[in-house]
PyMOL commands that place a pseudoatom at each C-alpha (Angstrom):
pseudoatom trace, name=CA, resn=MET, resi=1, chain=A, elem=C, hetatm=0, pos=[160.273, 33.469, 49.151]
pseudoatom trace, name=CA, resn=PRO, resi=2, chain=A, elem=C, hetatm=0, pos=[159.388, 31.063, 51.731]
pseudoatom trace, name=CA, resn=LYS, resi=3, chain=A, elem=C, hetatm=0, pos=[159.076, 33.946, 54.139]
pseudoatom trace, name=CA, resn=GLN, resi=4, chain=A, elem=C, hetatm=0, pos=[156.308, 35.436, 52.014]
pseudoatom trace, name=CA, resn=ALA, resi=5, chain=A, elem=C, hetatm=0, pos=[154.288, 32.232, 51.967]
pseudoatom trace, name=CA, resn=LYS, resi=6, chain=A, elem=C, hetatm=0, pos=[154.229, 32.129, 55.743]
pseudoatom trace, name=CA, resn=LYS, resi=7, chain=A, elem=C, hetatm=0, pos=[152.880, 35.651, 55.829]
pseudoatom trace, name=CA, resn=THR, resi=8, chain=A, elem=C, hetatm=0, pos=[149.937, 34.819, 53.527]
pseudoatom trace, name=CA, resn=GLU, resi=9, chain=A, elem=C, hetatm=0, pos=[149.012, 31.758, 55.492]
pseudoatom trace, name=CA, resn=THR, resi=10, chain=A, elem=C, hetatm=0, pos=[148.848, 33.729, 58.721]
pseudoatom trace, name=CA, resn=ALA, resi=11, chain=A, elem=C, hetatm=0, pos=[146.902, 36.471, 56.969]
pseudoatom trace, name=CA, resn=VAL, resi=12, chain=A, elem=C, hetatm=0, pos=[144.315, 33.992, 55.716]
pseudoatom trace, name=CA, resn=SER, resi=13, chain=A, elem=C, hetatm=0, pos=[143.901, 32.312, 59.056]
pseudoatom trace, name=CA, resn=THR, resi=14, chain=A, elem=C, hetatm=0, pos=[143.520, 35.702, 60.791]
pseudoatom trace, name=CA, resn=ALA, resi=15, chain=A, elem=C, hetatm=0, pos=[140.890, 36.801, 58.272]
pseudoatom trace, name=CA, resn=SER, resi=16, chain=A, elem=C, hetatm=0, pos=[138.761, 33.722, 58.966]
pseudoatom trace, name=CA, resn=GLU, resi=17, chain=A, elem=C, hetatm=0, pos=[139.103, 34.307, 62.671]
pseudoatom trace, name=CA, resn=VAL, resi=18, chain=A, elem=C, hetatm=0, pos=[138.078, 37.958, 62.226]
pseudoatom trace, name=CA, resn=ALA, resi=19, chain=A, elem=C, hetatm=0, pos=[135.026, 36.978, 60.165]
pseudoatom trace, name=CA, resn=GLY, resi=20, chain=A, elem=C, hetatm=0, pos=[133.905, 35.059, 63.291]
pseudoatom trace, name=CA, resn=PRO, resi=21, chain=A, elem=C, hetatm=0, pos=[130.589, 33.276, 63.567]
pseudoatom trace, name=CA, resn=ASP, resi=22, chain=A, elem=C, hetatm=0, pos=[128.228, 32.986, 60.691]
pseudoatom trace, name=CA, resn=MET, resi=23, chain=A, elem=C, hetatm=0, pos=[124.850, 34.727, 60.321]
pseudoatom trace, name=CA, resn=ALA, resi=24, chain=A, elem=C, hetatm=0, pos=[122.780, 31.924, 61.886]
pseudoatom trace, name=CA, resn=SER, resi=25, chain=A, elem=C, hetatm=0, pos=[124.783, 31.977, 65.082]
pseudoatom trace, name=CA, resn=ILE, resi=26, chain=A, elem=C, hetatm=0, pos=[124.421, 35.783, 65.308]
pseudoatom trace, name=CA, resn=ILE, resi=27, chain=A, elem=C, hetatm=0, pos=[120.640, 35.515, 64.922]
pseudoatom trace, name=CA, resn=SER, resi=28, chain=A, elem=C, hetatm=0, pos=[120.446, 32.825, 67.586]
pseudoatom trace, name=CA, resn=LEU, resi=29, chain=A, elem=C, hetatm=0, pos=[122.537, 34.969, 69.945]
pseudoatom trace, name=CA, resn=LEU, resi=30, chain=A, elem=C, hetatm=0, pos=[120.254, 37.987, 69.341]
pseudoatom trace, name=CA, resn=GLU, resi=31, chain=A, elem=C, hetatm=0, pos=[117.163, 35.838, 69.935]
pseudoatom trace, name=CA, resn=GLU, resi=32, chain=A, elem=C, hetatm=0, pos=[118.608, 34.525, 73.208]
pseudoatom trace, name=CA, resn=HIS, resi=33, chain=A, elem=C, hetatm=0, pos=[119.423, 38.098, 74.297]
pseudoatom trace, name=CA, resn=ARG, resi=34, chain=A, elem=C, hetatm=0, pos=[115.893, 39.288, 73.412]
pseudoatom trace, name=CA, resn=VAL, resi=35, chain=A, elem=C, hetatm=0, pos=[114.272, 36.444, 75.333]
pseudoatom trace, name=CA, resn=SER, resi=36, chain=A, elem=C, hetatm=0, pos=[116.506, 36.976, 78.363]
pseudoatom trace, name=CA, resn=SER, resi=37, chain=A, elem=C, hetatm=0, pos=[115.864, 40.763, 78.334]
pseudoatom trace, name=CA, resn=GLU, resi=38, chain=A, elem=C, hetatm=0, pos=[112.082, 40.201, 78.066]
pseudoatom trace, name=CA, resn=LEU, resi=39, chain=A, elem=C, hetatm=0, pos=[112.297, 37.803, 80.998]
pseudoatom trace, name=CA, resn=ALA, resi=40, chain=A, elem=C, hetatm=0, pos=[114.338, 40.346, 82.980]
pseudoatom trace, name=CA, resn=GLN, resi=41, chain=A, elem=C, hetatm=0, pos=[111.800, 43.082, 82.138]
pseudoatom trace, name=CA, resn=ARG, resi=42, chain=A, elem=C, hetatm=0, pos=[108.909, 40.871, 83.274]
pseudoatom trace, name=CA, resn=GLU, resi=43, chain=A, elem=C, hetatm=0, pos=[110.703, 40.121, 86.522]
pseudoatom trace, name=CA, resn=HIS, resi=44, chain=A, elem=C, hetatm=0, pos=[111.463, 43.802, 87.006]
pseudoatom trace, name=CA, resn=ARG, resi=45, chain=A, elem=C, hetatm=0, pos=[107.817, 44.760, 86.343]
pseudoatom trace, name=CA, resn=ALA, resi=46, chain=A, elem=C, hetatm=0, pos=[106.614, 42.067, 88.738]
pseudoatom trace, name=CA, resn=SER, resi=47, chain=A, elem=C, hetatm=0, pos=[109.032, 43.323, 91.391]
pseudoatom trace, name=CA, resn=ILE, resi=48, chain=A, elem=C, hetatm=0, pos=[107.889, 46.948, 90.959]
pseudoatom trace, name=CA, resn=SER, resi=49, chain=A, elem=C, hetatm=0, pos=[104.231, 45.859, 91.008]
pseudoatom trace, name=CA, resn=ALA, resi=50, chain=A, elem=C, hetatm=0, pos=[104.787, 43.929, 94.241]
pseudoatom trace, name=CA, resn=ASP, resi=51, chain=A, elem=C, hetatm=0, pos=[106.534, 46.957, 95.795]
pseudoatom trace, name=CA, resn=PHE, resi=52, chain=A, elem=C, hetatm=0, pos=[103.649, 49.254, 94.823]
pseudoatom trace, name=CA, resn=LYS, resi=53, chain=A, elem=C, hetatm=0, pos=[101.077, 46.816, 96.158]
pseudoatom trace, name=CA, resn=ALA, resi=54, chain=A, elem=C, hetatm=0, pos=[102.933, 46.580, 99.470]
pseudoatom trace, name=CA, resn=ALA, resi=55, chain=A, elem=C, hetatm=0, pos=[103.228, 50.386, 99.702]
pseudoatom trace, name=CA, resn=PHE, resi=56, chain=A, elem=C, hetatm=0, pos=[99.525, 50.846, 98.947]
pseudoatom trace, name=CA, resn=ALA, resi=57, chain=A, elem=C, hetatm=0, pos=[98.613, 48.211, 101.526]
pseudoatom trace, name=CA, resn=VAL, resi=58, chain=A, elem=C, hetatm=0, pos=[100.611, 50.107, 104.165]
pseudoatom trace, name=CA, resn=LEU, resi=59, chain=A, elem=C, hetatm=0, pos=[98.979, 53.422, 103.169]
pseudoatom trace, name=CA, resn=GLU, resi=60, chain=A, elem=C, hetatm=0, pos=[95.535, 51.841, 103.226]
pseudoatom trace, name=CA, resn=ALA, resi=61, chain=A, elem=C, hetatm=0, pos=[96.179, 50.452, 106.716]
pseudoatom trace, name=CA, resn=LYS, resi=62, chain=A, elem=C, hetatm=0, pos=[97.286, 53.883, 107.953]
pseudoatom trace, name=CA, resn=LEU, resi=63, chain=A, elem=C, hetatm=0, pos=[94.233, 55.526, 106.370]
pseudoatom trace, name=CA, resn=ASN, resi=64, chain=A, elem=C, hetatm=0, pos=[91.902, 52.985, 107.989]
pseudoatom trace, name=CA, resn=GLN, resi=65, chain=A, elem=C, hetatm=0, pos=[93.581, 53.554, 111.354]
pseudoatom trace, name=CA, resn=THR, resi=66, chain=A, elem=C, hetatm=0, pos=[93.210, 57.332, 110.982]
pseudoatom trace, name=CA, resn=GLN, resi=67, chain=A, elem=C, hetatm=0, pos=[89.544, 57.027, 109.987]
pseudoatom trace, name=CA, resn=THR, resi=68, chain=A, elem=C, hetatm=0, pos=[88.887, 54.761, 112.970]
pseudoatom trace, name=CA, resn=THR, resi=69, chain=A, elem=C, hetatm=0, pos=[90.556, 57.236, 115.322]
pseudoatom trace, name=CA, resn=VAL, resi=70, chain=A, elem=C, hetatm=0, pos=[88.550, 60.133, 113.875]
pseudoatom trace, name=CA, resn=ALA, resi=71, chain=A, elem=C, hetatm=0, pos=[85.320, 58.164, 114.159]
pseudoatom trace, name=CA, resn=GLU, resi=72, chain=A, elem=C, hetatm=0, pos=[86.045, 57.213, 117.771]
pseudoatom trace, name=CA, resn=HIS, resi=73, chain=A, elem=C, hetatm=0, pos=[86.910, 60.760, 118.767]
pseudoatom trace, name=CA, resn=GLY, resi=74, chain=A, elem=C, hetatm=0, pos=[84.514, 62.561, 116.435]
pseudoatom trace, name=CA, resn=GLU, resi=75, chain=A, elem=C, hetatm=0, pos=[82.674, 64.454, 119.137]
pseudoatom trace, name=CA, resn=GLN, resi=76, chain=A, elem=C, hetatm=0, pos=[85.890, 65.645, 120.737]
pseudoatom trace, name=CA, resn=ILE, resi=77, chain=A, elem=C, hetatm=0, pos=[87.279, 66.809, 117.391]
pseudoatom trace, name=CA, resn=ASP, resi=78, chain=A, elem=C, hetatm=0, pos=[84.015, 68.599, 116.549]
pseudoatom trace, name=CA, resn=SER, resi=79, chain=A, elem=C, hetatm=0, pos=[84.009, 70.383, 119.879]
pseudoatom trace, name=CA, resn=LEU, resi=80, chain=A, elem=C, hetatm=0, pos=[87.642, 71.371, 119.426]
pseudoatom trace, name=CA, resn=GLU, resi=81, chain=A, elem=C, hetatm=0, pos=[86.930, 72.749, 115.953]
pseudoatom trace, name=CA, resn=THR, resi=82, chain=A, elem=C, hetatm=0, pos=[83.902, 74.740, 117.068]
pseudoatom trace, name=CA, resn=ASN, resi=83, chain=A, elem=C, hetatm=0, pos=[85.592, 76.114, 120.178]
pseudoatom trace, name=CA, resn=ALA, resi=84, chain=A, elem=C, hetatm=0, pos=[88.940, 76.756, 118.539]
pseudoatom trace, name=CA, resn=ASN, resi=85, chain=A, elem=C, hetatm=0, pos=[88.355, 80.494, 118.212]
pseudoatom trace, name=CA, resn=LEU, resi=86, chain=A, elem=C, hetatm=0, pos=[86.796, 81.079, 121.636]
pseudoatom trace, name=CA, resn=GLN, resi=87, chain=A, elem=C, hetatm=0, pos=[88.703, 83.265, 124.047]
pseudoatom trace, name=CA, resn=ASP, resi=88, chain=A, elem=C, hetatm=0, pos=[87.795, 84.348, 127.547]
pseudoatom trace, name=CA, resn=VAL, resi=89, chain=A, elem=C, hetatm=0, pos=[88.206, 88.034, 128.232]
pseudoatom trace, name=CA, resn=ILE, resi=90, chain=A, elem=C, hetatm=0, pos=[87.718, 89.546, 131.663]
pseudoatom trace, name=CA, resn=MET, resi=91, chain=A, elem=C, hetatm=0, pos=[86.758, 93.206, 131.565]
pseudoatom trace, name=CA, resn=ARG, resi=92, chain=A, elem=C, hetatm=0, pos=[87.166, 95.481, 134.520]
pseudoatom trace, name=CA, resn=LEU, resi=93, chain=A, elem=C, hetatm=0, pos=[85.107, 98.618, 134.190]
pseudoatom trace, name=CA, resn=HIS, resi=94, chain=A, elem=C, hetatm=0, pos=[85.669, 101.741, 136.267]
pseudoatom trace, name=CA, resn=ARG, resi=95, chain=A, elem=C, hetatm=0, pos=[82.022, 102.715, 136.458]
pseudoatom trace, name=CA, resn=TYR, resi=96, chain=A, elem=C, hetatm=0, pos=[79.174, 100.450, 137.518]
pseudoatom trace, name=CA, resn=GLN, resi=97, chain=A, elem=C, hetatm=0, pos=[76.817, 102.298, 135.152]
pseudoatom trace, name=CA, resn=VAL, resi=98, chain=A, elem=C, hetatm=0, pos=[78.872, 101.260, 132.096]
pseudoatom trace, name=CA, resn=LYS, resi=99, chain=A, elem=C, hetatm=0, pos=[78.788, 97.621, 133.191]
pseudoatom trace, name=CA, resn=ASP, resi=100, chain=A, elem=C, hetatm=0, pos=[75.051, 97.875, 133.740]
pseudoatom trace, name=CA, resn=LEU, resi=101, chain=A, elem=C, hetatm=0, pos=[74.539, 99.311, 130.227]
pseudoatom trace, name=CA, resn=ILE, resi=102, chain=A, elem=C, hetatm=0, pos=[76.589, 96.513, 128.654]
pseudoatom trace, name=CA, resn=VAL, resi=103, chain=A, elem=C, hetatm=0, pos=[74.679, 93.791, 130.523]
pseudoatom trace, name=CA, resn=ARG, resi=104, chain=A, elem=C, hetatm=0, pos=[71.303, 95.368, 129.624]
pseudoatom trace, name=CA, resn=GLU, resi=105, chain=A, elem=C, hetatm=0, pos=[72.250, 95.574, 125.947]
pseudoatom trace, name=CA, resn=ALA, resi=106, chain=A, elem=C, hetatm=0, pos=[73.375, 91.925, 125.975]
pseudoatom trace, name=CA, resn=ARG, resi=107, chain=A, elem=C, hetatm=0, pos=[70.068, 90.876, 127.543]
pseudoatom trace, name=CA, resn=LYS, resi=108, chain=A, elem=C, hetatm=0, pos=[68.113, 92.985, 125.075]
pseudoatom trace, name=CA, resn=ARG, resi=109, chain=A, elem=C, hetatm=0, pos=[69.769, 91.330, 122.088]
pseudoatom trace, name=CA, resn=ARG, resi=110, chain=A, elem=C, hetatm=0, pos=[69.351, 87.841, 123.625]
pseudoatom trace, name=CA, resn=GLY, resi=111, chain=A, elem=C, hetatm=0, pos=[72.534, 86.225, 122.376]
pseudoatom trace, name=CA, resn=ASP, resi=112, chain=A, elem=C, hetatm=0, pos=[72.852, 88.197, 119.144]
pseudoatom trace, name=CA, resn=LEU, resi=113, chain=A, elem=C, hetatm=0, pos=[75.637, 90.458, 120.385]
pseudoatom trace, name=CA, resn=ARG, resi=114, chain=A, elem=C, hetatm=0, pos=[78.550, 90.611, 117.921]
pseudoatom trace, name=CA, resn=TYR, resi=115, chain=A, elem=C, hetatm=0, pos=[81.943, 92.241, 117.720]
pseudoatom trace, name=CA, resn=ARG, resi=116, chain=A, elem=C, hetatm=0, pos=[83.364, 92.483, 114.166]
pseudoatom trace, name=CA, resn=GLY, resi=117, chain=A, elem=C, hetatm=0, pos=[81.058, 89.662, 113.082]
pseudoatom trace, name=CA, resn=THR, resi=118, chain=A, elem=C, hetatm=0, pos=[82.081, 87.312, 115.906]
pseudoatom trace, name=CA, resn=PRO, resi=119, chain=A, elem=C, hetatm=0, pos=[79.422, 86.405, 118.484]
pseudoatom trace, name=CA, resn=VAL, resi=120, chain=A, elem=C, hetatm=0, pos=[80.131, 87.686, 121.982]
pseudoatom trace, name=CA, resn=GLN, resi=121, chain=A, elem=C, hetatm=0, pos=[78.622, 86.364, 125.209]
pseudoatom trace, name=CA, resn=ILE, resi=122, chain=A, elem=C, hetatm=0, pos=[78.487, 88.494, 128.366]
pseudoatom trace, name=CA, resn=TYR, resi=123, chain=A, elem=C, hetatm=0, pos=[78.442, 86.915, 131.828]
pseudoatom trace, name=CA, resn=GLU, resi=124, chain=A, elem=C, hetatm=0, pos=[78.513, 88.658, 135.155]
pseudoatom trace, name=CA, resn=ASP, resi=125, chain=A, elem=C, hetatm=0, pos=[81.190, 87.407, 137.504]
pseudoatom trace, name=CA, resn=PHE, resi=126, chain=A, elem=C, hetatm=0, pos=[79.683, 86.496, 140.890]
pseudoatom trace, name=CA, resn=THR, resi=127, chain=A, elem=C, hetatm=0, pos=[81.130, 84.661, 143.850]
pseudoatom trace, name=CA, resn=GLN, resi=128, chain=A, elem=C, hetatm=0, pos=[79.864, 81.197, 144.719]
pseudoatom trace, name=CA, resn=GLU, resi=129, chain=A, elem=C, hetatm=0, pos=[77.834, 82.568, 147.657]
pseudoatom trace, name=CA, resn=VAL, resi=130, chain=A, elem=C, hetatm=0, pos=[76.048, 85.107, 145.468]
pseudoatom trace, name=CA, resn=LEU, resi=131, chain=A, elem=C, hetatm=0, pos=[75.321, 82.449, 142.823]
pseudoatom trace, name=CA, resn=GLU, resi=132, chain=A, elem=C, hetatm=0, pos=[73.789, 80.186, 145.486]
pseudoatom trace, name=CA, resn=GLN, resi=133, chain=A, elem=C, hetatm=0, pos=[71.621, 83.058, 146.785]
pseudoatom trace, name=CA, resn=ARG, resi=134, chain=A, elem=C, hetatm=0, pos=[70.484, 83.905, 143.241]
pseudoatom trace, name=CA, resn=ALA, resi=135, chain=A, elem=C, hetatm=0, pos=[69.571, 80.237, 142.632]
pseudoatom trace, name=CA, resn=LYS, resi=136, chain=A, elem=C, hetatm=0, pos=[67.086, 80.401, 145.528]
pseudoatom trace, name=CA, resn=TYR, resi=137, chain=A, elem=C, hetatm=0, pos=[65.059, 83.010, 143.604]
pseudoatom trace, name=CA, resn=ARG, resi=138, chain=A, elem=C, hetatm=0, pos=[64.642, 81.016, 140.350]
pseudoatom trace, name=CA, resn=ASP, resi=139, chain=A, elem=C, hetatm=0, pos=[61.239, 79.480, 141.104]
pseudoatom trace, name=CA, resn=ILE, resi=140, chain=A, elem=C, hetatm=0, pos=[59.655, 82.655, 142.402]
pseudoatom trace, name=CA, resn=MET, resi=141, chain=A, elem=C, hetatm=0, pos=[61.042, 84.689, 139.473]
pseudoatom trace, name=CA, resn=SER, resi=142, chain=A, elem=C, hetatm=0, pos=[59.296, 82.447, 136.929]
pseudoatom trace, name=CA, resn=LYS, resi=143, chain=A, elem=C, hetatm=0, pos=[56.053, 82.777, 138.895]
pseudoatom trace, name=CA, resn=LEU, resi=144, chain=A, elem=C, hetatm=0, pos=[56.426, 86.593, 138.922]
pseudoatom trace, name=CA, resn=TYR, resi=145, chain=A, elem=C, hetatm=0, pos=[57.089, 86.634, 135.161]
pseudoatom trace, name=CA, resn=ASN, resi=146, chain=A, elem=C, hetatm=0, pos=[53.840, 84.690, 134.656]
pseudoatom trace, name=CA, resn=LEU, resi=147, chain=A, elem=C, hetatm=0, pos=[51.999, 87.306, 136.725]
pseudoatom trace, name=CA, resn=GLY, resi=148, chain=A, elem=C, hetatm=0, pos=[53.175, 90.013, 134.327]
pseudoatom trace, name=CA, resn=LEU, resi=149, chain=A, elem=C, hetatm=0, pos=[55.685, 91.574, 136.696]
pseudoatom trace, name=CA, resn=ARG, resi=150, chain=A, elem=C, hetatm=0, pos=[59.302, 92.334, 135.821]
pseudoatom trace, name=CA, resn=PRO, resi=151, chain=A, elem=C, hetatm=0, pos=[61.602, 90.712, 138.413]
pseudoatom trace, name=CA, resn=ALA, resi=152, chain=A, elem=C, hetatm=0, pos=[65.351, 91.351, 138.480]
pseudoatom trace, name=CA, resn=LEU, resi=153, chain=A, elem=C, hetatm=0, pos=[68.187, 90.324, 140.778]
pseudoatom trace, name=CA, resn=PHE, resi=154, chain=A, elem=C, hetatm=0, pos=[70.677, 92.943, 142.055]
pseudoatom trace, name=CA, resn=PRO, resi=155, chain=A, elem=C, hetatm=0, pos=[73.071, 90.905, 142.661]
pseudoatom trace, name=CA, resn=ALA, resi=156, chain=A, elem=C, hetatm=0, pos=[71.248, 88.559, 145.075]
pseudoatom trace, name=CA, resn=ARG, resi=157, chain=A, elem=C, hetatm=0, pos=[68.253, 90.676, 146.060]
pseudoatom trace, name=CA, resn=LEU, resi=158, chain=A, elem=C, hetatm=0, pos=[65.009, 90.486, 144.166]
pseudoatom trace, name=CA, resn=GLN, resi=159, chain=A, elem=C, hetatm=0, pos=[63.492, 93.686, 142.805]
pseudoatom trace, name=CA, resn=ILE, resi=160, chain=A, elem=C, hetatm=0, pos=[60.105, 93.778, 141.093]
pseudoatom trace, name=CA, resn=THR, resi=161, chain=A, elem=C, hetatm=0, pos=[58.861, 96.541, 138.840]
pseudoatom trace, name=CA, resn=LEU, resi=162, chain=A, elem=C, hetatm=0, pos=[55.096, 96.739, 139.151]
pseudoatom trace, name=CA, resn=GLY, resi=163, chain=A, elem=C, hetatm=0, pos=[52.717, 97.718, 136.346]
pseudoatom trace, name=CA, resn=SER, resi=164, chain=A, elem=C, hetatm=0, pos=[52.495, 101.238, 137.740]
pseudoatom trace, name=CA, resn=GLY, resi=165, chain=A, elem=C, hetatm=0, pos=[56.276, 101.621, 137.522]
pseudoatom trace, name=CA, resn=ALA, resi=166, chain=A, elem=C, hetatm=0, pos=[56.828, 101.342, 141.262]
pseudoatom trace, name=CA, resn=LYS, resi=167, chain=A, elem=C, hetatm=0, pos=[59.678, 99.138, 142.424]
pseudoatom trace, name=CA, resn=LYS, resi=168, chain=A, elem=C, hetatm=0, pos=[59.587, 96.760, 145.340]
pseudoatom trace, name=CA, resn=ARG, resi=169, chain=A, elem=C, hetatm=0, pos=[62.595, 94.922, 146.832]
pseudoatom trace, name=CA, resn=PHE, resi=170, chain=A, elem=C, hetatm=0, pos=[62.692, 91.605, 148.677]
pseudoatom trace, name=CA, resn=PRO, resi=171, chain=A, elem=C, hetatm=0, pos=[65.686, 90.564, 150.818]
pseudoatom trace, name=CA, resn=SER, resi=172, chain=A, elem=C, hetatm=0, pos=[64.584, 86.898, 150.943]
pseudoatom trace, name=CA, resn=PRO, resi=173, chain=A, elem=C, hetatm=0, pos=[62.771, 84.468, 148.622]
pseudoatom trace, name=CA, resn=LEU, resi=174, chain=A, elem=C, hetatm=0, pos=[60.178, 83.785, 151.367]
pseudoatom trace, name=CA, resn=GLU, resi=175, chain=A, elem=C, hetatm=0, pos=[58.991, 87.397, 151.351]
pseudoatom trace, name=CA, resn=ALA, resi=176, chain=A, elem=C, hetatm=0, pos=[58.752, 87.308, 147.538]
pseudoatom trace, name=CA, resn=VAL, resi=177, chain=A, elem=C, hetatm=0, pos=[56.616, 84.138, 147.672]
pseudoatom trace, name=CA, resn=THR, resi=178, chain=A, elem=C, hetatm=0, pos=[54.293, 85.777, 150.198]
pseudoatom trace, name=CA, resn=PHE, resi=179, chain=A, elem=C, hetatm=0, pos=[53.983, 88.868, 147.968]
pseudoatom trace, name=CA, resn=ALA, resi=180, chain=A, elem=C, hetatm=0, pos=[53.263, 86.745, 144.877]
pseudoatom trace, name=CA, resn=ALA, resi=181, chain=A, elem=C, hetatm=0, pos=[50.526, 84.817, 146.696]
pseudoatom trace, name=CA, resn=GLY, resi=182, chain=A, elem=C, hetatm=0, pos=[48.893, 88.101, 147.742]
pseudoatom trace, name=CA, resn=TYR, resi=183, chain=A, elem=C, hetatm=0, pos=[49.319, 89.602, 144.253]
pseudoatom trace, name=CA, resn=GLU, resi=184, chain=A, elem=C, hetatm=0, pos=[47.588, 86.612, 142.621]
pseudoatom trace, name=CA, resn=CYS, resi=185, chain=A, elem=C, hetatm=0, pos=[44.521, 87.267, 144.771]
pseudoatom trace, name=CA, resn=GLU, resi=186, chain=A, elem=C, hetatm=0, pos=[44.582, 91.039, 144.299]
pseudoatom trace, name=CA, resn=PRO, resi=187, chain=A, elem=C, hetatm=0, pos=[46.278, 92.122, 140.985]
pseudoatom trace, name=CA, resn=ALA, resi=188, chain=A, elem=C, hetatm=0, pos=[45.365, 95.802, 141.512]
pseudoatom trace, name=CA, resn=ASN, resi=189, chain=A, elem=C, hetatm=0, pos=[48.611, 96.385, 143.487]
for i in range(1, 189): cmd.bond("trace and resi %d" % i, "trace and resi %d" % (i + 1))
show_as sticks, trace
zoom trace
């Protein structure tokens, strides 16, 4: 039976090895693990917090840069926004009478001409020479308006409609000035 005694001795020594550490050592190991995991969590939270702070600082810098750019170019942006829907359209009409009716209606409404709710502005297309000739008549036209006459330019010739309905044309601004001076003295014309 000596063989059996050896077997029990090995069985006893293996059982004590399997039982391992006692309860106090297990508790101390758990406490160490808890403390180390809390420390790791704190470090992880601090790292995430630092990352968020850095990301927010970058975003704040970009926002400040954008606001500065908008403030510096505010007028340009406003003008772009207001003029974003404007389009130039050149109309070519077959009959002069139709063009004349459109221009008269635009003048009558004084800027309140609309197409499907969108404001429309009508301009006559004149050459530079004609525009310069028309500019010469500006002063005399205001004087004629003040006298109660109805002056009009066709395209660079002055025409006046008198109170009686008669029409008088002037090929030059000088002749119109002479007429206005005479009309001021004698309004019965």
